C-alpha positions in Angstrom: -35.8 6.8 -38.7 -36.9 5.9 -41.9 -38.5 9.4 -42.5 -35.3 11.2 -41.4 -33.1 8.8 -43.6 -35.6 9.4 -46.6 -35.8 13.3 -46.0 -32.0 13.4 -45.9 -31.5 11.3 -49.0 -34.3 13.3 -51.0 -32.5 16.6 -50.1 -29.0 15.2 -51.3 -30.5 13.7 -54.4 -32.6 16.7 -55.1 -29.4 19.3 -54.5 -27.5 17.0 -56.5 -29.6 16.7 -59.4 -30.6 20.3 -59.4 -26.9 21.4 -59.4 -25.9 19.1 -62.0 -29.0 20.4 -64.2 -28.0 23.9 -63.7 -24.2 23.3 -64.4 -25.2 21.7 -67.6 -27.4 24.3 -68.7 -24.6 26.9 -67.8 -22.5 24.8 -70.2 -25.0 25.0 -72.8 -25.6 28.6 -72.5 -21.5 29.0 -72.9 -21.7 27.0 -76.1 -24.6 28.8 -77.4 -23.0 32.3 -76.5 -19.7 31.2 -78.1 -21.6 30.1 -81.4 -23.5 33.4 -81.5 -20.4 35.5 -80.8 -18.5 33.7 -83.4 -21.5 34.5 -86.1 -21.3 38.2 -84.7 -17.5 38.4 -85.2 -17.7 36.9 -88.8 -20.5 39.3 -89.7 -18.6 42.3 -88.4 -15.9 41.1 -90.9 -18.3 41.4 -94.0 -20.5 44.2 -92.8 -18.1 47.2 -91.9 -15.4 48.1 -94.5 -12.9 45.7 -95.7 -12.4 44.3 -99.2 -16.0 42.9 -99.4 -17.7 46.0 -98.9 -15.6 47.8 -101.3 -16.2 45.4 -104.0 -19.9 45.4 -103.5 -19.8 49.3 -103.8 -17.8 49.0 -107.0 -20.1 46.2 -108.4 -22.9 48.6 -107.8 -21.3 51.2 -110.3 -19.3 49.0 -112.7 -21.0 48.4 -116.2 -18.6 46.1 -118.0 -19.6 42.5 -117.9 -16.2 41.3 -117.5 -15.5 43.4 -114.3 -18.9 42.5 -112.9 -18.0 38.9 -113.4 -14.6 39.4 -111.6 -16.0 41.1 -108.7 -18.7 38.5 -108.4 -15.9 35.9 -108.3 -13.6 37.7 -105.8 -16.6 38.5 -103.5 -17.6 34.5 -103.8 -14.0 33.6 -103.2 -13.6 35.7 -100.0 -16.9 34.5 -98.7 -15.7 30.5 -99.4 -12.3 31.3 -97.8 -14.4 32.5 -94.4 -16.6 29.5 -94.7 -13.9 26.8 -95.0 -11.6 28.5 -92.6 -14.4 28.6 -89.8 -16.0 25.1 -89.5 -18.6 26.8 -87.2 -20.1 28.9 -90.1 -22.6 27.5 -92.3 -25.0 29.2 -94.8 -23.7 32.8 -95.4 -25.0 35.2 -98.1 -26.3 39.0 -98.7 -30.0 39.9 -98.6 -31.5 42.8 -100.6 -34.8 43.5 -98.3 -36.0 45.9 -100.9 -36.1 43.6 -103.6 -36.4 40.4 -101.4 -33.5 38.6 -103.2 -30.3 37.2 -101.9 -26.8 36.8 -103.7 -23.4 35.4 -103.1 -24.6 32.2 -101.2 -21.7 29.7 -100.3 -24.3 26.9 -100.3 -27.6 26.1 -102.1 -30.5 27.7 -100.5 -33.6 25.6 -99.9 -36.9 27.0 -100.9 -37.9 30.7 -100.5 -35.8 32.5 -98.1 -38.5 34.5 -95.7 -36.4 35.9 -92.7 -39.5 37.6 -91.4 -40.8 34.1 -90.3 -37.8 33.2 -88.6 -38.1 33.1 -84.7 -36.2 36.2 -83.3 -34.2 35.5 -80.3 -33.1 39.1 -79.7 -33.4 42.1 -82.0 -31.4 45.4 -82.1 -31.0 48.2 -84.3 -28.6 46.7 -86.8 -28.6 43.1 -86.1 -31.2 40.4 -85.3 -30.4 37.1 -83.6 -32.7 34.1 -84.7 -33.4 31.0 -82.5 -33.0 27.6 -83.6 -34.8 26.8 -86.8 -34.3 24.4 -89.6 -31.5 25.7 -91.9 -31.9 26.9 -95.2 -28.7 25.2 -96.3 -30.0 22.9 -99.0 -27.2 20.3 -98.0 -28.2 19.9 -94.3 -31.6 19.4 -92.5 -31.1 20.4 -89.0 -31.6 23.1 -86.4 -29.3 26.1 -86.7 -28.8 29.7 -85.3 -28.6 32.7 -87.5 -28.0 36.3 -87.4 -28.6 39.1 -89.9 -26.6 42.4 -89.9 -27.2 45.6 -91.9 -24.3 46.2 -94.3 -23.0 49.5 -94.5 -23.6 50.4 -98.2 -25.2 53.7 -99.3 -28.4 54.1 -100.6 -29.3 50.5 -100.3 -30.8 48.1 -97.7 -28.6 45.2 -97.7 -28.2 42.7 -94.9 -25.5 39.9 -94.3 -27.3 36.6 -93.4 -25.2 33.9 -91.5 -26.2 30.5 -90.4 -24.3 28.4 -87.7 -22.2 25.5 -89.1 -23.3 22.0 -89.4 -22.1 20.5 -86.1 -21.6 23.7 -84.1 -24.9 22.9 -81.9 -25.6 19.3 -82.7 -25.2 18.5 -78.9 -27.9 21.1 -77.9 -30.4 20.8 -80.7 -29.9 17.5 -82.5 -33.2 15.7 -83.2 -34.9 14.0 -80.2 -34.5 10.6 -81.3 -30.7 11.2 -81.0 -30.5 12.6 -77.6 -30.1 9.9 -74.8 -31.5 12.0 -71.9 -35.0 13.4 -71.6 -33.9 16.9 -71.1 -35.2 19.3 -73.2 -34.5 23.2 -74.2 -36.4 26.3 -74.5 -35.1 29.5 -75.8 -36.8 32.6 -74.2 -36.6 36.3 -75.8 -35.8 39.2 -73.6 -39.5 39.8 -73.0 -39.9 36.1 -71.8 -42.0 34.6 -74.8 -40.7 31.4 -75.7 -38.8 31.4 -79.0 -38.1 28.0 -79.4 -39.5 24.8 -77.5 -38.6 21.3 -77.6 -41.6 20.4 -75.7 -44.3 22.4 -77.6 -47.3 20.5 -75.9 -46.5 21.9 -72.7 -44.5 25.0 -73.7 -45.6 26.5 -76.9 -43.8 28.9 -79.1 -44.8 32.7 -79.0 -46.3 32.3 -75.5 -45.1 33.8 -72.0 -42.9 31.4 -70.0 -44.8 30.6 -66.8 -42.2 32.3 -64.5 -41.4 35.7 -65.7 -39.3 36.9 -62.5 -35.5 37.0 -63.9 -34.5 36.2 -60.1 -36.2 32.9 -60.1 -33.8 30.3 -61.8 -35.5 27.1 -61.2 -39.1 25.6 -60.5 -41.8 23.2 -61.4 -44.3 23.9 -64.2 -46.8 21.6 -66.3 -45.2 18.2 -64.9 -41.7 19.4 -65.5 -38.8 20.8 -63.3 -37.0 23.7 -65.1 -33.6 25.5 -65.0 -33.0 28.8 -66.5 -30.0 31.0 -67.5 -30.0 34.3 -68.6 -27.5 35.4 -71.5 -25.5 38.7 -71.7 -27.8 39.6 -74.7 -31.0 39.4 -72.4 -32.5 36.2 -74.0 -32.7 33.0 -71.7 -32.1 29.3 -72.1 -34.3 27.0 -70.1 -33.8 23.2 -69.7 -36.9 21.2 -68.5 -36.9 17.7 -67.4 -39.9 15.5 -66.6 -40.7 15.5 -62.9 -41.5 12.0 -62.8 -38.1 11.0 -64.1 -36.6 13.7 -61.6 -38.3 11.8 -59.0 -37.3 8.3 -60.3 -34.0 8.1 -58.2 -35.7 9.3 -55.1 -38.8 6.9 -55.5 -36.1 4.1 -56.0 -34.5 5.2 -52.7 -38.2 5.4 -51.1 -38.9 1.9 -52.4 -35.6 0.5 -50.8 -36.2 2.2 -47.7 -39.8 1.1 -47.2 -38.4 -2.4 -48.0 -35.9 -2.0 -45.5 -38.4 -0.5 -42.7 -40.9 -3.4 -43.6 -38.1 -6.0 -43.1 -37.3 -4.1 -39.9 -40.8 -4.4 -38.7 -40.9 -8.1 -39.4 -37.6 -8.5 -37.6 -38.7 -6.4 -34.5 -42.0 -8.4 -34.4 -40.3 -11.5 -34.4 -37.7 -10.4 -31.7 -40.9 -9.1 -29.8 -42.4 -12.5 -29.8 -39.2 -14.3 -29.1 -38.8 -11.8 -25.8 -42.5 -12.4 -24.9 -41.9 -15.9 -25.2 -38.6 -16.4 -23.4 -38.8 -13.4 -21.1 -42.0 -12.2 -20.4 -44.2 -15.3 -20.1 -41.5 -16.7 -17.6 -41.4 -13.7 -15.8 -45.1 -13.7 -15.6 -45.2 -17.1 -14.1 -42.5 -16.0 -11.9 -44.6 -13.3 -10.8 -47.4 -15.4 -10.0 -45.5 -17.9 -8.0 -44.3 -14.9 -6.2 -47.8 -13.7 -5.4 -48.8 -17.4 -4.5 -46.4 -17.1 -1.5 -48.9 -15.2 0.7 -51.6 -18.1 -0.1 -51.0 -21.1 2.0 -54.2 -23.0 0.6 -53.3 -22.5 -3.2 -52.1 -25.7 -4.9 -48.6 -25.9 -5.8 -47.9 -25.2 -9.6 -46.0 -27.5 -11.6 -46.2 -25.7 -15.0 -42.7 -25.2 -16.5 -41.2 -22.6 -19.0 -38.8 -25.0 -20.8 -36.0 -22.4 -20.2 -33.5 -24.0 -17.8 -32.7 -20.7 -15.9 -36.4 -19.7 -15.2 -37.2 -23.3 -14.6 -34.6 -23.4 -12.1 -35.8 -20.2 -10.3 -39.3 -21.6 -10.2 -38.2 -24.8 -8.7 -36.1 -22.6 -5.9 -39.2 -20.4 -5.6 -41.5 -23.4 -4.9 -39.0 -25.1 -2.5 -38.7 -21.9 -0.7 -42.7 -21.4 -0.4 -42.8 -25.0 1.0 -40.2 -24.2 3.4 -41.7 -20.8 4.5 -45.2 -22.4 5.0 -43.4 -25.5 7.0 -41.8 -22.5 9.2 -45.2 -20.8 9.5 -46.7 -24.0 10.9 -43.8 -24.7 13.1 -44.3 -21.1 14.5 -48.1 -21.6 15.1 -47.4 -24.8 17.0 -44.8 -23.2 19.1 -47.0 -20.4 20.0 -49.9 -22.7 20.7 -47.6 -24.6 22.9 -46.4 -21.4 24.5 -49.9 -20.3 25.4 -50.5 -23.9 27.1 -47.1 -23.2 29.1 -48.7 -20.2 30.2 -51.5 -21.8 31.5 -49.4 -24.4 32.9 -47.3 -21.8 34.8 -50.4 -20.3 36.4 -51.3 -23.6 37.5 -47.9 -24.3 38.9 -47.9 -20.8 40.8 -50.6 -22.0 42.6 -48.8 -24.5 44.8 -45.9 -22.1 45.8 -48.3 -19.5 46.7 -50.1 -21.9 48.8 -46.8 -23.3 50.4 -45.8 -19.6 51.2 -49.2 -18.7 52.8 -49.0 -21.9 54.9 -45.5 -21.1 56.0 -46.5 -17.6 57.1 -49.5 -19.1 59.2 -46.9 -21.6 60.6 -44.7 -18.4 61.6 -47.6 -16.8 63.4 -48.3 -19.9 65.1 -44.9 -20.2 66.4 -44.9 -16.6 67.5 -48.2 -17.1 69.3 -46.7 -20.4 71.3 -43.2 -18.7 71.9 -41.4 -21.0 69.6 -38.6 -18.9 68.6 -36.3 -21.2 66.7 -39.4 -22.4 64.7 -40.2 -18.9 64.2 -36.7 -18.0 62.9 -36.7 -21.1 60.7 -40.0 -20.5 59.1 -39.3 -16.8 58.4 -36.0 -17.3 56.8 -37.5 -20.3 54.6 -40.4 -17.9 53.7 -38.0 -14.9 52.5 -35.9 -17.5 50.5 -38.7 -19.0 48.7 -40.1 -15.7 48.1 -37.0 -14.5 46.3 -36.2 -17.7 44.6 -39.9 -18.1 43.1 -39.8 -14.8 41.6 -40.7 -13.9 38.2 -38.5 -15.9 35.6 -36.1 -13.9 33.6 -36.3 -11.1 36.1 -32.8 -9.4 36.7 -31.5 -9.2 40.4 -28.6 -7.5 42.0 -25.5 -8.5 43.9 -27.1 -7.1 47.1 -30.2 -9.1 46.8 -28.3 -12.0 45.9 -26.2 -11.8 49.2 -29.4 -11.2 51.2 -30.9 -14.4 50.0 -27.6 -16.2 50.3 -27.7 -15.3 54.1 -31.2 -16.6 54.6 -30.1 -19.8 52.9 -27.2 -20.2 55.1 -29.1 -19.4 58.2 -31.4 -22.3 57.2 -28.8 -24.7 56.6 -26.8 -23.8 60.1 -30.2 -24.9 61.9 -30.5 -27.8 59.5 -27.0 -29.5 59.8 -25.7 -31.0 63.1 -21.9 -30.1 62.4 -20.3 -26.5 62.6 -19.0 -24.5 59.6 -17.8 -21.0 59.2 -18.9 -18.8 56.5 -17.1 -15.6 55.6 -18.6 -13.2 53.2 -16.5 -10.4 51.6 -18.3 -8.1 49.3 -17.1 -5.0 47.5 -19.8 -2.2 48.6 -19.7 -0.6 45.0 -20.9 -4.0 43.8 -24.0 -4.2 45.5 -26.2 -2.4 42.9 -24.8 -4.2 39.9 -27.2 -6.2 38.0 -27.0 -10.1 38.6 -28.7 -13.1 37.4 -31.2 -14.5 39.9 -30.3 -17.5 41.9 -26.6 -17.4 40.8 -24.7 -17.7 44.3 -26.8 -20.3 46.0 -26.0 -23.2 43.9 -22.4 -22.8 44.1 -22.5 -22.3 48.0 -24.7 -25.2 48.3 -22.3 -27.5 46.2 -19.6 -26.5 48.5 -21.7 -27.2 51.6 -23.0 -30.4 50.6 -19.7 -32.0 48.9 -16.9 -30.0 50.2 -17.5 -29.3 54.1 -17.6 -31.2 57.2 -16.9 -30.5 60.6 -14.8 -27.3 61.2 -15.4 -26.4 57.7 -14.9 -23.0 56.0 -16.6 -21.3 53.2 -15.3 -18.0 51.7 -17.5 -16.0 49.3 -16.0 -13.0 47.8 -17.4 -10.4 45.4 -14.8 -7.8 44.1 -15.1 -5.1 41.6 -12.0 -5.1 39.2 -11.1 -3.2 36.0 -12.0 -6.0 33.6 -15.2 -7.3 35.3 -16.9 -8.2 38.5 -15.1 -11.4 40.3 -17.1 -13.8 42.4 -15.0 -16.4 44.5 -16.5 -19.6 46.2 -13.7 -21.2 48.2 -14.1 -24.4 50.5 -11.6 -26.2 52.4 -13.4 -29.7 51.7 -12.2 -33.0 50.0 -11.5 -31.4 46.5 -11.7 -32.9 42.9 -9.5 -34.6 40.5 -8.7 -32.8 37.2 -10.8 -35.3 35.3 -13.8 -34.6 37.5 -13.3 -30.7 36.8 -13.1 -31.3 33.0 -16.2 -33.6 33.0 -18.0 -31.0 35.1 -16.9 -27.8 33.1 -17.0 -29.4 29.3 -19.8 -32.1 29.5 -23.5 -31.8 29.9 -24.2 -35.5 29.8 -25.2 -37.6 32.4 -21.7 -38.4 33.5 -21.4 -34.9 34.7 -24.3 -35.4 37.2 -22.4 -38.3 38.8 -19.7 -35.7 40.2 -22.3 -34.7 42.6 -22.2 -31.0 41.5 -23.7 -31.8 38.2 -27.1 -30.3 38.6 -26.2 -26.8 40.1 -23.2 -26.3 38.0 -25.5 -27.0 34.8 -27.6 -24.4 36.0 -24.8 -21.6 36.7 -23.3 -22.4 33.2 -26.6 -22.1 31.3 -27.7 -19.0 33.3 -24.3 -17.2 32.5 -24.2 -18.2 28.9 -28.0 -17.2 28.4 -27.2 -13.6 30.1 -23.6 -13.1 28.9 -22.6 -15.2 26.5 -18.9 -15.5 25.8 -18.3 -12.7 27.9 -18.4 -14.4 31.2 -15.9 -16.9 32.6 -16.2 -19.6 34.8 -13.2 -21.5 36.4 -12.8 -24.4 38.9 -9.5 -25.0 40.8 -9.2 -28.0 43.2 -6.7 -30.2 44.9 -7.8 -33.4 46.6 -7.6 -32.9 50.3 -7.1 -29.1 50.0 -10.6 -27.8 48.9 -12.1 -26.2 45.8 -12.2 -22.7 44.2 -15.1 -21.8 41.9 -14.5 -18.4 40.4 -17.1 -16.4 38.1 -15.9 -13.3 36.2 -19.1 -11.3 35.1 -18.6 -8.2 32.3 -19.6 -4.8 33.8 -22.2 -2.7 32.5 -21.6 0.1 30.1 -21.1 2.7 32.6 -18.3 5.0 34.0 -16.8 5.0 37.7 -19.3 7.8 38.7 -22.2 5.9 37.2 -21.1 2.8 39.5 -20.5 4.9 42.4 -24.2 6.4 41.9 -25.4 2.7 41.8 -23.5 1.6 44.7 -24.7 4.7 46.6 -28.3 3.8 45.9 -28.0 0.1 46.7 -29.5 -1.3 49.8 -27.5 -2.7 52.8 -23.9 -2.1 53.8 -21.9 -4.4 55.6 -23.2 -8.1 55.5 -21.5 -9.9 58.4 -22.7 -13.3 58.9 
């Protein structure tokens, strides 16, 4: 950014300075051309025709002293009028090249007049332009421009010499100690030689200027930057400025930009340190804290960042770590306990298998001894135990539940000394539907133990409806009060066991909640002296009527008479 800014400012300053120098040089060229044109115009008045030329011609032929004096006075008077009416005209006189004498000068001439030693700016057949030189006017001591034009006189080599006025070119060629800027001027003749130089140590007079191509108007040479403008007469004016002064403003900008850049570096380093301290270090500690989550044996970190937000995050992370590893320990303990339970389960399975094998032996002994009632009893008990002691959590079907219920009722009819009737009404389409194991027997057992006596009646109905499978257990026993029903359905406390149906109904409620959640419903209706109706509604599996028909067709059994 600093480099681009410096490059941009350098270009702007360079273009601005070069444009200003070129503009000033054009103004100087215009001023100089106007001065020379003014000299050229005055010289034309005195060199071609007019009263002055006629008087000069008469002066060459007249012999009378009085007449010569008159003509001399008229010529001088006319020259003086021109000089006073044109302030840009200085020394003016006629010069005889053959005799090397001058006459009719309007000011005192300093020393010997030697035009052949003047610096030639441009030279033509009848006029010669001289570059800046010390004036021959004895009353001034400054640089002037001059021209020398041939006068149209027969049989005489006569020239008119004119210098610029006192203040005509003061702004251009004043003494160097009076110039405010370090800009200096050079004048080149049409061949490119230096006719005048204000810096002769680097650009000596009568030497070729370093750049001779007329199309190149600016450049660098000898530690100076130069601009050039070419006049209509073919000569050129050049301004030179020390390169170090030209670069002074650019160097000042470079110094300012360097200072700003250095300050920016310091500020950037400060903010980098601040971010490292306030963000990177806390994040690094937070990162190490996160990595330590997988290492349970690593000691708890207590270091702080002293930044409230990060310290709060570290506190929460460390708290989460403690809770996670506490959960890990709890899971490990549960897994260990589960393995112990599996072993214990295997041990407990030994006794049921031993019991079933023993009952099977009793069954065959009864058959061999002709004890048909004992054989029937043992066989039913063996089937019932085999079904009820099946794998925990294994899903059964409605048909299997009905078969197990029939075996149970057959055992109870042999056991009890009173008569009771059981009516089982099952929709054949529901036989193949899934059902929790050991669902019907606890409800029928409760009806049999607590609701039925002599001439008792139990109805078991399984109906397939649109909104689910409805299971109904109805008896004509003693019934229950509303308080007993509410206590039985809502409480899991010891009070519910006192109802008499507590253990079996607890199992039914829990097995329904475990398998169906809130989708199943258990209702009890009862009146004292009129019996009890227990209804269970199970949700249907996600299958259409055709699928249900297929399940029912593949289900075992058919009618299930008691």
